[in-house]
All heavy atoms as an XYZ file, in Angstrom:
970
protein
N     132.022    -38.303    151.086
C     132.427    -39.318    150.143
C     133.919    -39.180    149.879
O     134.437    -38.095    149.718
C     131.664    -39.156    148.827
C     132.227    -40.012    147.729
S     131.452    -39.806    146.124
C     131.966    -38.195    145.671
N     134.584    -40.290    149.828
C     135.998    -40.319    149.515
C     136.170    -41.166    148.272
O     135.753    -42.315    148.240
C     136.777    -40.921    150.684
C     138.234    -41.089    150.416
C     138.918    -41.818    151.554
O     138.321    -42.219    152.526
N     140.204    -42.003    151.411
N     136.759    -40.603    147.231
C     137.037    -41.354    146.020
C     138.531    -41.585    145.967
O     139.312    -40.646    146.063
C     136.566    -40.612    144.750
C     136.924    -41.396    143.505
C     135.074    -40.360    144.802
N     138.914    -42.842    145.859
C     140.315    -43.196    145.827
C     140.692    -43.422    144.378
O     140.151    -44.291    143.719
C     140.575    -44.472    146.659
C     142.035    -44.839    146.619
C     140.088    -44.278    148.088
N     141.607    -42.605    143.886
C     142.059    -42.725    142.498
C     143.576    -42.717    142.481
O     144.215    -42.031    143.260
C     141.574    -41.550    141.644
C     140.094    -41.473    141.467
C     139.748    -40.308    140.590
C     138.256    -40.143    140.470
N     137.893    -38.987    139.662
N     144.128    -43.475    141.578
C     145.561    -43.456    141.342
C     145.775    -43.512    139.850
O     144.973    -44.059    139.115
C     146.252    -44.666    141.989
C     146.271    -44.602    143.496
C     147.068    -45.751    144.093
O     147.790    -46.450    143.348
O     146.961    -45.945    145.303
N     146.880    -42.957    139.423
C     147.176    -43.024    138.001
C     147.699    -44.403    137.659
O     148.238    -45.106    138.494
C     148.223    -41.964    137.639
O     149.413    -42.220    138.351
N     147.510    -44.786    136.416
C     147.978    -46.097    135.991
C     149.411    -45.994    135.521
O     149.858    -44.978    135.005
C     147.105    -46.652    134.854
O     147.112    -45.711    133.780
C     145.693    -46.891    135.324
N     150.140    -47.045    135.739
C     151.512    -47.103    135.246
C     151.742    -48.490    134.680
O     151.197    -49.472    135.159
C     152.507    -46.817    136.380
O     152.412    -47.804    137.378
N     152.549    -48.563    133.660
C     152.812    -49.867    133.075
C     154.205    -50.303    133.473
O     155.162    -49.546    133.398
C     152.689    -49.801    131.549
O     153.611    -48.873    131.037
N     154.278    -51.554    133.938
C     155.570    -52.120    134.277
C     155.465    -53.625    134.127
O     154.407    -54.207    134.283
C     155.987    -51.736    135.689
C     155.044    -52.155    136.766
S     155.697    -51.573    138.329
C     154.441    -52.240    139.400
N     156.583    -54.230    133.850
C     156.610    -55.677    133.707
C     157.074    -56.270    135.031
O     158.041    -55.814    135.610
C     157.546    -56.089    132.586
C     157.033    -55.603    131.260
C     157.943    -56.037    130.150
N     157.410    -55.506    128.925
C     157.184    -56.232    127.864
N     157.477    -57.499    127.855
N     156.689    -55.687    126.783
N     156.353    -57.292    135.458
C     156.707    -57.911    136.721
C     156.763    -59.420    136.569
O     156.056    -60.007    135.761
C     155.702    -57.536    137.833
C     154.277    -57.822    137.407
C     155.859    -56.097    138.232
C     153.247    -57.525    138.457
N     157.639    -60.049    137.355
C     157.789    -61.493    137.330
C     156.781    -62.156    138.260
O     155.989    -61.495    138.927
N     156.829    -63.496    138.331
C     155.870    -64.255    139.142
C     155.984    -63.909    140.621
O     154.977    -63.741    141.306
C     156.078    -65.741    138.921
N     157.195    -63.801    141.141
C     157.387    -63.456    142.550
C     156.882    -62.065    142.857
O     156.229    -61.829    143.877
N     157.176    -61.140    141.972
C     156.699    -59.765    142.164
C     155.189    -59.702    142.045
O     154.544    -58.955    142.774
C     157.338    -58.830    141.136
C     158.805    -58.585    141.374
C     159.388    -57.684    140.320
O     158.927    -56.531    140.210
O     160.293    -58.133    139.612
N     154.625    -60.499    141.142
C     153.173    -60.528    140.982
C     152.507    -61.031    142.252
O     151.494    -60.481    142.688
C     152.807    -61.434    139.802
O     151.423    -61.539    139.676
N     153.078    -62.044    142.860
C     152.530    -62.584    144.108
C     152.603    -61.538    145.225
O     151.645    -61.353    145.971
C     153.290    -63.838    144.499
C     152.729    -64.530    145.700
C     153.452    -65.819    145.925
N     152.816    -66.559    146.979
C     153.425    -67.416    147.735
N     154.707    -67.657    147.550
N     152.780    -68.056    148.674
N     153.736    -60.870    145.336
C     153.885    -59.815    146.353
C     152.903    -58.676    146.093
O     152.346    -58.116    147.025
C     155.318    -59.294    146.384
C     156.272    -60.205    147.137
C     157.616    -59.546    147.345
N     158.302    -59.222    146.109
C     159.054    -60.064    145.407
N     159.208    -61.305    145.811
N     159.649    -59.675    144.301
N     152.688    -58.360    144.818
C     151.759    -57.295    144.481
C     150.337    -57.671    144.884
O     149.606    -56.855    145.435
C     151.822    -56.962    142.997
C     150.992    -55.790    142.595
S     151.270    -55.399    140.877
C     150.749    -53.727    140.841
N     149.938    -58.939    144.624
C     148.603    -59.397    145.019
C     148.443    -59.356    146.536
O     147.398    -58.967    147.044
C     148.325    -60.808    144.496
C     147.911    -60.844    143.036
S     146.447    -59.852    142.661
C     145.180    -60.805    143.461
N     149.501    -59.740    147.264
C     149.451    -59.667    148.727
C     149.321    -58.223    149.171
O     148.567    -57.910    150.085
C     150.699    -60.316    149.330
C     150.710    -61.820    149.183
C     152.029    -62.445    149.596
O     152.954    -61.720    150.017
O     152.136    -63.680    149.490
N     150.037    -57.332    148.511
C     149.963    -55.910    148.826
C     148.564    -55.361    148.530
O     148.020    -54.576    149.307
C     151.010    -55.149    148.018
O     150.853    -53.768    148.178
N     147.990    -55.780    147.410
C     146.640    -55.345    147.040
C     145.643    -55.866    148.061
O     144.742    -55.142    148.495
C     146.287    -55.813    145.606
C     144.806    -55.702    145.337
C     147.079    -55.011    144.597
N     145.801    -57.126    148.458
C     144.910    -57.696    149.470
C     144.986    -56.883    150.761
O     143.964    -56.547    151.345
C     145.278    -59.158    149.733
C     144.506    -59.745    150.885
C     143.202    -60.192    150.704
C     145.063    -59.829    152.158
C     142.472    -60.712    151.762
C     144.346    -60.344    153.219
C     143.050    -60.777    153.019
O     142.334    -61.281    154.066
N     146.189    -56.541    151.191
C     146.364    -55.750    152.414
C     145.748    -54.360    152.265
O     145.124    -53.845    153.193
C     147.837    -55.641    152.794
C     148.408    -56.933    153.326
C     147.673    -57.443    154.558
O     147.371    -56.640    155.457
O     147.381    -58.654    154.603
N     145.912    -53.764    151.103
C     145.332    -52.439    150.853
C     143.807    -52.486    150.917
O     143.173    -51.646    151.556
C     145.784    -51.926    149.490
C     145.209    -50.578    149.147
C     145.796    -50.052    147.858
N     144.928    -49.014    147.370
C     144.678    -48.789    146.101
N     145.264    -49.497    145.175
N     143.852    -47.833    145.741
N     143.225    -53.486    150.265
C     141.767    -53.642    150.281
C     141.299    -53.906    151.705
O     140.331    -53.308    152.175
C     141.312    -54.754    149.311
C     139.855    -55.123    149.523
C     141.554    -54.330    147.866
N     141.984    -54.785    152.413
C     141.624    -55.099    153.797
C     141.696    -53.851    154.675
O     140.812    -53.601    155.489
C     142.549    -56.187    154.346
C     142.101    -56.769    155.671
C     142.987    -57.903    156.127
N     144.331    -57.483    156.461
C     144.653    -56.848    157.591
N     143.744    -56.561    158.470
N     145.898    -56.499    157.825
N     142.732    -53.039    154.480
C     142.887    -51.802    155.240
C     141.740    -50.830    154.945
O     141.150    -50.259    155.862
C     144.235    -51.148    154.906
C     144.468    -49.858    155.606
C     144.837    -49.827    156.942
C     144.324    -48.650    154.926
C     145.051    -48.616    157.591
C     144.535    -47.444    155.572
C     144.893    -47.434    156.909
N     141.412    -50.643    153.676
C     140.305    -49.754    153.300
C     138.979    -50.227    153.887
O     138.213    -49.448    154.438
C     140.166    -49.681    151.776
C     141.008    -48.681    151.035
C     140.896    -48.909    149.535
C     140.605    -47.270    151.377
N     138.722    -51.516    153.748
C     137.449    -52.090    154.184
C     137.312    -52.031    155.701
O     136.238    -51.738    156.224
C     137.317    -53.532    153.647
C     136.195    -54.273    154.311
C     137.137    -53.506    152.137
N     138.394    -52.291    156.415
C     138.316    -52.292    157.874
C     138.295    -50.886    158.458
O     137.823    -50.692    159.574
C     139.479    -53.090    158.472
O     140.717    -52.452    158.201
N     138.762    -49.907    157.715
C     138.838    -48.548    158.225
C     137.702    -47.634    157.820
O     137.699    -46.456    158.185
N     136.735    -48.139    157.058
C     135.623    -47.327    156.574
C     134.315    -48.093    156.737
O     134.274    -49.302    156.515
C     135.818    -46.973    155.095
C     137.030    -46.093    154.881
O     137.001    -44.911    155.140
N     138.127    -46.702    154.432
N     133.263    -47.377    157.101
C     131.969    -48.026    157.320
C     131.434    -48.674    156.048
O     130.919    -49.793    156.082
C     130.953    -47.020    157.862
N     131.562    -47.985    154.925
C     131.081    -48.515    153.642
C     132.130    -48.223    152.574
O     132.578    -47.088    152.433
C     129.730    -47.888    153.228
C     129.262    -48.437    151.879
C     128.669    -48.117    154.286
N     132.500    -49.261    151.842
C     133.440    -49.123    150.730
C     132.790    -49.749    149.505
O     132.243    -50.850    149.577
C     134.790    -49.822    151.017
C     135.740    -49.676    149.835
C     135.426    -49.266    152.288
N     132.849    -49.027    148.390
C     132.282    -49.523    147.133
C     133.384    -49.508    146.080
O     133.971    -48.466    145.805
C     131.096    -48.658    146.659
C     130.488    -49.238    145.387
C     130.044    -48.514    147.742
N     133.669    -50.672    145.518
C     134.617    -50.781    144.414
C     133.806    -50.734    143.134
O     132.849    -51.499    142.971
C     135.406    -52.094    144.508
C     136.373    -52.099    145.649
C     135.988    -52.559    146.898
C     137.672    -51.621    145.485
C     136.871    -52.557    147.960
C     138.562    -51.609    146.546
C     138.164    -52.079    147.786
N     134.163    -49.796    142.247
C     133.382    -49.556    141.038
C     134.283    -49.451    139.816
O     135.503    -49.422    139.928
C     132.587    -48.238    141.143
O     133.502    -47.133    141.115
C     131.754    -48.180    142.397
N     133.633    -49.365    138.678
C     134.284    -49.023    137.418
C     133.584    -47.760    136.931
O     132.346    -47.714    136.919
C     134.094    -50.134    136.382
C     134.631    -51.487    136.779
S     136.333    -51.740    136.358
C     136.248    -52.050    134.633
N     134.365    -46.758    136.567
C     133.740    -45.534    136.075
C     132.982    -45.861    134.791
O     133.438    -46.629    133.964
C     134.790    -44.451    135.828
O     135.728    -44.878    134.880
N     131.799    -45.317    134.663
C     130.982    -45.572    133.484
C     130.101    -46.802    133.582
O     129.315    -47.058    132.682
N     130.199    -47.569    134.665
C     129.365    -48.762    134.841
C     128.014    -48.333    135.408
O     127.943    -47.722    136.475
C     130.050    -49.746    135.783
S     128.997    -51.080    136.359
N     126.939    -48.656    134.712
C     125.614    -48.208    135.144
C     125.187    -48.852    136.460
O     124.555    -48.210    137.295
C     124.571    -48.435    134.062
S     124.331    -50.154    133.618
N     125.537    -50.110    136.693
C     125.159    -50.771    137.948
C     125.934    -50.181    139.128
O     125.405    -50.069    140.235
C     125.388    -52.281    137.871
C     124.466    -52.975    136.889
S     122.714    -52.773    137.337
C     122.134    -51.665    136.083
N     127.175    -49.790    138.889
C     127.965    -49.106    139.918
C     127.316    -47.773    140.260
O     127.215    -47.396    141.428
C     129.401    -48.901    139.446
S     130.313    -50.436    139.173
N     126.846    -47.078    139.246
C     126.162    -45.798    139.444
C     124.897    -45.988    140.285
O     124.619    -45.207    141.193
C     125.833    -45.173    138.089
C     125.099    -43.881    138.175
N     125.722    -42.702    138.537
C     123.793    -43.589    137.978
C     124.806    -41.739    138.558
N     123.643    -42.242    138.213
N     124.149    -47.030    140.002
C     122.908    -47.315    140.744
C     123.210    -47.540    142.217
O     122.539    -46.983    143.095
C     122.171    -48.536    140.134
C     121.074    -49.027    141.057
C     121.609    -48.182    138.766
N     124.223    -48.346    142.521
C     124.578    -48.623    143.921
C     125.014    -47.347    144.623
O     124.592    -47.072    145.752
C     125.673    -49.709    144.007
C     126.303    -49.756    145.385
C     125.094    -51.061    143.664
N     125.854    -46.549    143.952
C     126.310    -45.297    144.570
C     125.139    -44.363    144.829
O     125.040    -43.778    145.914
C     127.362    -44.610    143.686
C     128.682    -45.355    143.644
C     129.755    -44.590    142.912
C     129.571    -44.646    141.420
N     130.702    -44.046    140.672
N     124.226    -44.229    143.877
C     123.083    -43.342    144.056
C     122.152    -43.820    145.158
O     121.601    -43.015    145.911
C     122.322    -43.179    142.735
C     123.087    -42.401    141.685
C     123.526    -41.038    142.183
O     122.737    -40.244    142.688
N     124.815    -40.762    142.055
N     121.977    -45.128    145.274
C     121.166    -45.671    146.360
C     121.773    -45.304    147.709
O     121.074    -44.806    148.601
C     121.046    -47.192    146.243
C     120.380    -47.895    147.432
C     118.942    -47.441    147.619
C     120.468    -49.402    147.268
N     123.073    -45.522    147.848
C     123.739    -45.206    149.112
C     123.695    -43.711    149.411
O     123.412    -43.305    150.540
C     125.178    -45.732    149.100
C     125.309    -47.253    149.085
C     126.751    -47.667    148.835
C     124.783    -47.847    150.378
N     123.966    -42.885    148.401
C     123.882    -41.431    148.595
C     122.478    -41.032    149.014
O     122.285    -40.190    149.885
C     124.268    -40.672    147.315
C     125.702    -40.818    146.895
C     126.025    -40.801    145.546
C     126.727    -40.974    147.807
C     127.339    -40.929    145.125
C     128.048    -41.107    147.401
C     128.349    -41.078    146.040
N     121.469    -41.617    148.370
C     120.073    -41.306    148.676
C     119.683    -41.680    150.093
O     118.798    -41.060    150.684
N     120.341    -42.689    150.642
C     120.072    -43.095    152.026
C     120.847    -42.244    153.028
O     120.640    -42.360    154.227
C     120.436    -44.575    152.221
C     119.559    -45.577    151.489
C     120.152    -46.981    151.606
C     118.126    -45.542    152.014
N     121.746    -41.399    152.520
C     122.533    -40.543    153.395
C     123.893    -41.103    153.762
O     124.541    -40.618    154.690
N     124.335    -42.099    153.022
C     125.636    -42.717    153.276
C     126.692    -42.031    152.418
O     126.452    -41.727    151.256
C     125.596    -44.228    152.945
C     126.969    -44.865    153.094
C     124.573    -44.922    153.818
N     127.855    -41.802    152.995
C     129.001    -41.259    152.267
C     130.067    -42.328    152.137
O     131.013    -42.357    152.923
N     129.923    -43.231    151.168
C     130.856    -44.355    151.067
C     132.225    -43.936    150.547
O     132.365    -42.919    149.875
C     130.174    -45.277    150.052
C     129.424    -44.338    149.162
C     128.942    -43.241    150.086
N     133.214    -44.741    150.872
C     134.518    -44.618    150.231
C     134.393    -45.349    148.906
O     133.944    -46.496    148.871
C     135.617    -45.267    151.098
O     135.692    -44.559    152.331
C     136.965    -45.232    150.404
N     134.754    -44.680    147.827
C     134.595    -45.254    146.493
C     135.966    -45.437    145.859
O     136.771    -44.511    145.829
C     133.724    -44.354    145.604
C     132.323    -44.235    146.210
C     133.660    -44.893    144.172
C     131.446    -43.215    145.552
N     136.212    -46.646    145.361
C     137.453    -46.946    144.658
C     137.086    -47.302    143.227
O     136.413    -48.307    142.989
C     138.217    -48.123    145.316
C     139.505    -48.405    144.549
C     138.495    -47.842    146.780
N     137.494    -46.464    142.291
C     137.251    -46.731    140.875
C     138.431    -47.541    140.361
O     139.504    -46.994    140.099
C     137.076    -45.428    140.107
C     135.828    -44.685    140.509
C     135.633    -43.390    139.750
O     136.612    -42.858    139.165
O     134.490    -42.913    139.743
N     138.231    -48.834    140.221
C     139.359    -49.712    139.945
C     139.936    -49.538    138.548
O     141.100    -49.848    138.324
C     139.028    -51.193    140.223
C     137.930    -51.709    139.321
C     138.693    -51.395    141.680
C     137.669    -53.201    139.472
N     139.156    -49.008    137.615
C     139.694    -48.777    136.279
C     140.592    -47.546    136.240
O     141.282    -47.312    135.258
C     138.587    -48.673    135.232
C     137.584    -47.573    135.515
O     137.316    -47.307    136.708
O     137.049    -47.000    134.557
N     140.619    -46.783    137.315
C     141.484    -45.607    137.405
C     142.566    -45.786    138.472
O     143.176    -44.823    138.893
C     140.651    -44.373    137.710
C     139.686    -44.072    136.591
C     138.926    -42.830    136.831
N     138.047    -42.588    135.695
C     137.248    -41.576    135.600
N     137.182    -40.685    136.566
N     136.480    -41.434    134.536
N     142.755    -47.004    138.895
C     143.704    -47.308    139.959
C     144.877    -48.086    139.375
O     144.682    -48.956    138.529
C     142.996    -48.142    141.039
C     143.783    -48.250    142.301
O     144.798    -48.968    142.287
O     143.396    -47.633    143.301
N     146.069    -47.791    139.836
C     147.254    -48.463    139.294
C     147.234    -49.965    139.545
O     147.838    -50.725    138.797
C     148.530    -47.847    139.882
O     148.553    -47.998    141.285
N     146.550    -50.406    140.581
C     146.451    -51.837    140.887
C     145.070    -52.372    140.512
O     144.619    -53.385    141.059
C     146.741    -52.074    142.358
N     144.411    -51.719    139.590
C     143.038    -52.074    139.233
C     142.846    -53.506    138.794
O     141.887    -54.162    139.191
N     143.751    -54.032    137.985
C     143.608    -55.418    137.513
C     143.692    -56.399    138.674
O     142.943    -57.365    138.739
C     144.670    -55.735    136.473
C     144.442    -55.042    135.151
C     145.512    -55.396    134.154
C     145.300    -54.619    132.866
N     146.328    -54.907    131.865
N     144.591    -56.132    139.593
C     144.762    -57.018    140.747
C     143.562    -56.907    141.690
O     143.088    -57.914    142.228
C     146.060    -56.695    141.492
C     147.308    -57.042    140.716
C     147.682    -56.030    139.635
O     147.095    -54.915    139.612
O     148.546    -56.363    138.804
N     143.054    -55.698    141.881
C     141.862    -55.511    142.719
C     140.682    -56.228    142.081
O     139.914    -56.910    142.753
C     141.556    -54.013    142.937
C     142.655    -53.358    143.763
C     140.198    -53.834    143.611
C     142.549    -51.842    143.854
N     140.546    -56.095    140.769
C     139.467    -56.760    140.041
C     139.553    -58.276    140.228
O     138.531    -58.938    140.477
C     139.542    -56.393    138.558
C     138.339    -56.793    137.775
N     138.282    -57.975    137.082
C     137.148    -56.174    137.575
C     137.113    -58.067    136.477
N     136.400    -56.994    136.762
N     140.747    -58.839    140.138
C     140.933    -60.281    140.321
C     140.549    -60.698    141.741
O     139.895    -61.728    141.934
C     142.386    -60.666    140.030
N     140.923    -59.898    142.723
C     140.575    -60.189    144.109
C     139.059    -60.138    144.312
O     138.476    -61.021    144.941
C     141.272    -59.202    145.042
C     140.966    -59.323    146.529
C     141.428    -60.668    147.065
C     141.627    -58.184    147.287
N     138.414    -59.131    143.750
C     136.966    -59.004    143.875
C     136.252    -60.145    143.160
O     135.215    -60.619    143.626
C     136.499    -57.653    143.332
C     137.002    -56.430    144.084
C     136.589    -55.162    143.355
C     136.514    -56.422    145.519
N     136.806    -60.584    142.055
C     136.224    -61.710    141.330
C     136.235    -62.962    142.199
O     135.278    -63.725    142.220
C     136.981    -61.940    140.018
C     136.250    -62.800    139.046
C     135.193    -62.299    138.314
C     136.611    -64.122    138.869
C     134.496    -63.098    137.416
C     135.932    -64.935    137.970
C     134.872    -64.414    137.252
N     137.325    -63.166    142.953
C     137.398    -64.307    143.878
C     136.349    -64.171    144.975
O     135.706    -65.144    145.357
C     138.784    -64.408    144.503
C     139.847    -64.855    143.538
C     141.226    -64.847    144.168
O     141.426    -64.383    145.281
N     142.199    -65.364    143.435
N     136.162    -62.957    145.500
C     135.178    -62.733    146.554
C     133.755    -62.942    146.056
O     132.900    -63.407    146.809
C     135.299    -61.322    147.121
C     136.490    -61.052    148.021
C     136.560    -59.570    148.368
C     136.417    -61.892    149.278
N     133.501    -62.573    144.802
C     132.153    -62.703    144.243
C     131.730    -64.158    144.142
O     130.538    -64.451    144.112
C     132.067    -62.017    142.883
N     132.692    -65.070    144.098
C     132.358    -66.486    144.175
C     132.251    -67.208    142.867
O     133.070    -67.056    141.986
N     131.194    -67.960    142.737
C     131.031    -68.970    141.692
C     130.755    -68.430    140.294
O     130.322    -69.169    139.435
C     129.917    -69.922    142.089
C     128.587    -69.215    142.302
O     128.476    -68.020    141.994
O     127.643    -69.881    142.777
N     130.993    -67.172    140.059
C     130.774    -66.632    138.731
C     129.359    -66.165    138.486
O     129.037    -65.708    137.402
N     128.487    -66.297    139.474
C     127.106    -65.853    139.327
C     127.002    -64.340    139.340
O     126.106    -63.775    138.747
C     126.239    -66.438    140.444
C     126.136    -67.938    140.409
C     125.385    -68.432    139.179
O     124.495    -67.770    138.670
N     125.769    -69.588    138.685
N     127.917    -63.692    140.058
C     127.864    -62.241    140.178
C     129.053    -61.613    139.479
O     130.129    -62.196    139.415
C     127.908    -61.813    141.644
C     126.707    -62.170    142.441
C     126.771    -61.550    143.828
O     127.546    -60.642    144.097
N     125.944    -62.038    144.724
N     128.840    -60.423    138.970
C     129.946    -59.641    138.442
C     130.743    -59.109    139.630
O     130.187    -58.853    140.686
C     129.414    -58.472    137.609
C     128.734    -58.892    136.336
C     129.699    -59.547    135.378
O     130.819    -59.097    135.202
N     129.267    -60.637    134.771
N     132.047    -58.919    139.474
C     132.839    -58.467    140.607
C     132.639    -56.995    140.980
O     133.026    -56.599    142.069
C     134.275    -58.737    140.175
C     134.240    -58.848    138.699
C     132.863    -59.293    138.324
N     132.062    -56.201    140.116
C     131.767    -54.807    140.466
C     130.328    -54.492    140.100
O     129.823    -55.017    139.120
C     132.719    -53.789    139.768
C     134.111    -53.903    140.317
C     132.697    -53.930    138.268
N     129.644    -53.675    140.849
C     130.136    -53.051    142.070
C     130.291    -54.086    143.179
O     129.539    -55.059    143.237
C     129.036    -52.055    142.423
C     127.792    -52.646    141.840
C     128.230    -53.348    140.587
N     131.277    -53.859    144.027
C     131.491    -54.709    145.194
C     131.338    -53.818    146.421
O     132.063    -52.842    146.577
C     132.880    -55.331    145.157
N     130.391    -54.159    147.266
C     130.046    -53.322    148.415
C     130.449    -54.031    149.703
O     130.092    -55.183    149.927
C     128.541    -52.994    148.435
C     128.182    -52.124    149.625
C     128.130    -52.325    147.127
N     131.194    -53.310    150.521
C     131.594    -53.784    151.839
C     130.938    -52.893    152.874
O     131.001    -51.665    152.771
C     133.115    -53.712    152.008
C     133.868    -54.672    151.136
C     134.096    -54.395    149.797
C     134.362    -55.858    151.660
C     134.794    -55.272    148.990
C     135.054    -56.748    150.858
C     135.277    -56.459    149.527
N     130.311    -53.501    153.868
C     129.646    -52.749    154.938
C     130.153    -53.296    156.265
O     130.096    -54.502    156.505
C     128.106    -52.887    154.855
C     127.430    -52.177    156.014
C     127.591    -52.353    153.525
N     130.649    -52.399    157.094
C     131.133    -52.813    158.407
C     132.280    -53.790    158.347
O     132.388    -54.668    159.192
N     133.147    -53.645    157.345
C     134.303    -54.510    157.220
C     134.038    -55.852    156.583
O     134.939    -56.669    156.447
N     132.798    -56.107    156.147
C     132.437    -57.396    155.558
C     131.919    -57.200    154.140
O     131.260    -56.213    153.845
C     131.369    -58.090    156.395
C     131.839    -58.423    157.792
C     130.730    -59.039    158.594
C     131.193    -59.267    160.013
N     130.118    -59.647    160.898
N     132.192    -58.190    153.309
C     131.716    -58.157    151.931
C     130.222    -58.404    151.914
O     129.756    -59.471    152.320
C     132.447    -59.219    151.106
C     132.027    -59.281    149.670
C     132.150    -58.173    148.846
C     131.527    -60.445    149.130
C     131.773    -58.221    147.510
C     131.152    -60.519    147.802
C     131.277    -59.403    146.992
N     129.449    -57.396    151.493
C     128.005    -57.551    151.382
C     127.660    -58.230    150.065
O     126.880    -59.166    150.020
C     127.302    -56.196    151.495
C     125.787    -56.210    151.347
C     125.142    -57.068    152.433
C     125.235    -54.794    151.398
N     128.234    -57.727    148.971
C     127.966    -58.319    147.666
C     127.908    -57.270    146.582
O     128.391    -56.150    146.742
N     127.264    -57.647    145.492
C     127.129    -56.769    144.342
C     125.750    -56.149    144.275
O     125.013    -56.081    145.268
N     125.371    -55.725    143.089
C     124.121    -55.011    142.877
C     122.913    -55.846    143.304
O     121.990    -55.327    143.951
C     123.978    -54.548    141.403
C     122.716    -53.711    141.184
C     123.978    -55.721    140.446
C     122.804    -52.319    141.694
N     122.919    -57.146    142.998
C     121.771    -57.980    143.335
C     121.562    -58.060    144.838
O     120.441    -57.910    145.336
C     121.937    -59.407    142.757
C     121.983    -59.462    141.254
C     123.407    -59.342    140.710
O     124.359    -59.145    141.511
O     123.574    -59.422    139.491
N     122.634    -58.275    145.562
C     122.550    -58.404    147.017
C     122.154    -57.082    147.664
O     121.304    -57.050    148.561
C     123.897    -58.885    147.589
O     124.265    -60.091    146.932
C     123.805    -59.111    149.081
N     122.767    -56.000    147.222
C     122.454    -54.686    147.801
C     120.993    -54.327    147.558
O     120.294    -53.886    148.477
C     123.397    -53.594    147.240
C     122.959    -52.215    147.691
C     124.836    -53.865    147.655
N     120.510    -54.545    146.341
C     119.120    -54.218    146.043
C     118.168    -55.127    146.809
O     117.129    -54.672    147.304
C     118.855    -54.313    144.539
C     119.572    -53.245    143.736
S     119.283    -51.550    144.315
C     117.606    -51.315    143.823
N     118.503    -56.406    146.939
C     117.662    -57.323    147.708
C     117.590    -56.890    149.168
O     116.505    -56.900    149.772
C     118.194    -58.747    147.601
N     118.725    -56.487    149.734
C     118.739    -55.999    151.122
C     117.914    -54.726    151.268
O     117.215    -54.541    152.268
C     120.172    -55.760    151.590
S     121.121    -57.256    151.871
N     117.983    -53.862    150.274
C     117.205    -52.624    150.308
C     115.708    -52.943    150.260
O     114.916    -52.413    151.046
C     117.613    -51.725    149.148
C     116.852    -50.445    149.079
N     116.811    -49.540    150.114
C     116.101    -49.910    148.076
C     116.055    -48.506    149.765
N     115.625    -48.710    148.539
N     115.318    -53.824    149.368
C     113.903    -54.166    149.194
C     113.343    -54.886    150.414
O     112.231    -54.605    150.856
C     113.708    -55.001    147.908
C     113.953    -54.114    146.684
C     112.318    -55.627    147.857
C     114.110    -54.868    145.384
N     114.124    -55.798    151.005
C     113.593    -56.555    152.143
C     113.791    -55.841    153.483
O     113.430    -56.372    154.527
C     114.143    -57.987    152.177
C     115.610    -58.071    152.540
O     116.184    -57.190    153.167
N     116.237    -59.161    152.136
N     114.374    -54.650    153.448
C     114.472    -53.840    154.655
C     115.665    -54.119    155.553
O     115.736    -53.599    156.665
N     116.635    -54.886    155.077
C     117.794    -55.188    155.923
C     118.994    -54.286    155.674
O     119.941    -54.285    156.466
C     118.235    -56.659    155.742
O     118.563    -56.886    154.367
C     117.145    -57.624    156.186
N     118.966    -53.498    154.601
C     120.121    -52.651    154.274
C     120.320    -51.542    155.295
O     121.434    -51.337    155.785
C     119.997    -52.075    152.862
C     121.174    -51.219    152.390
C     122.464    -52.031    152.391
C     120.908    -50.662    151.005
N     119.270    -50.808    155.625
C     119.405    -49.692    156.564
C     119.905    -50.163    157.930
O     120.832    -49.553    158.480
C     118.097    -48.881    156.659
C     118.144    -47.892    157.819
C     117.844    -48.136    155.345
N     119.362    -51.253    158.499
C     119.926    -51.730    159.769
C     121.412    -52.112    159.667
O     122.181    -51.852    160.590
C     119.071    -52.951    160.113
C     117.771    -52.696    159.429
C     118.134    -51.981    158.166
N     121.821    -52.696    158.538
C     123.235    -53.017    158.341
C     124.088    -51.757    158.331
O     125.162    -51.715    158.933
C     123.443    -53.756    157.019
C     123.134    -55.222    156.948
C     123.261    -55.734    155.509
C     124.060    -56.011    157.859
N     123.598    -50.743    157.644
C     124.326    -49.474    157.571
C     124.398    -48.794    158.933
O     125.434    -48.228    159.284
C     123.668    -48.556    156.536
C     123.723    -49.055    155.081
C     122.822    -48.225    154.199
C     125.153    -49.065    154.573
N     123.319    -48.861    159.689
C     123.319    -48.293    161.036
C     124.309    -49.023    161.929
O     125.071    -48.408    162.675
C     121.925    -48.338    161.649
C     120.968    -47.321    161.085
C     119.616    -47.431    161.751
C     118.628    -46.433    161.171
N     117.303    -46.565    161.809
N     124.292    -50.335    161.868
C     125.193    -51.156    162.685
C     126.654    -50.869    162.363
O     127.513    -50.888    163.238
C     124.885    -52.631    162.459
C     125.671    -53.572    163.330
C     125.301    -55.016    163.068
O     124.109    -55.324    162.888
O     126.225    -55.852    163.048
N     126.936    -50.567    161.106
C     128.308    -50.284    160.663
C     128.735    -48.862    160.996
O     129.904    -48.520    160.859
C     128.431    -50.521    159.159
N     127.785    -48.024    161.392
C     128.106    -46.647    161.714
C     128.052    -45.716    160.512
O     128.536    -44.584    160.560
N     127.432    -46.178    159.434
C     127.317    -45.351    158.227
C     126.084    -44.456    158.275
O     126.013    -43.478    157.550
C     127.240    -46.240    156.987
N     125.122    -44.803    159.119
C     123.901    -44.007    159.318
C     123.686    -43.831    160.803
O     123.933    -44.749    161.582
C     122.679    -44.719    158.733
C     122.565    -44.805    157.220
C     121.346    -45.632    156.844
C     122.457    -43.427    156.603
N     123.177    -42.673    161.181
C     122.940    -42.406    162.592
C     121.480    -42.277    162.928
O     121.109    -42.261    164.082
C     123.677    -41.146    163.030
C     125.144    -41.341    162.931
C     125.963    -41.886    163.862
C     125.983    -41.020    161.828
N     127.250    -41.954    163.414
C     127.288    -41.405    162.152
C     125.760    -40.464    160.572
C     128.376    -41.238    161.301
C     126.836    -40.297    159.726
C     128.108    -40.686    160.096
N     120.623    -42.137    161.938
C     119.184    -41.947    162.192
C     118.423    -43.221    162.027
O     118.698    -44.071    161.280
C     118.624    -40.879    161.250
C     119.248    -39.507    161.407
C     118.697    -38.575    160.336
C     119.015    -38.935    162.770
């Protein structure tokens, strides 16, 4: 398991800098997601995030975990995940990526687990070998 943490820093930024920062955050997220079989974006202390992590650990997966509330770009990552989550039906965290693709949040992960499609997805992504 890899937990990605950064300290928070406060700084004031203008509109142009904010746009560049969002592009940088997008590139960082894209790099993490494409370079790891499973990536989970979480908030420390979130019970649903804990459930997803425990499910993956129980299946033998060692996901890369990014705790966005402990990351210097956490607000921007949260905004990006909110866009990925879509129409507001899902909370943006936990956000699970498998094989470089956005799988979804707690509802999607649990549905995949229950219907038997999660393990094949994890195997295909190289997160499980058995």
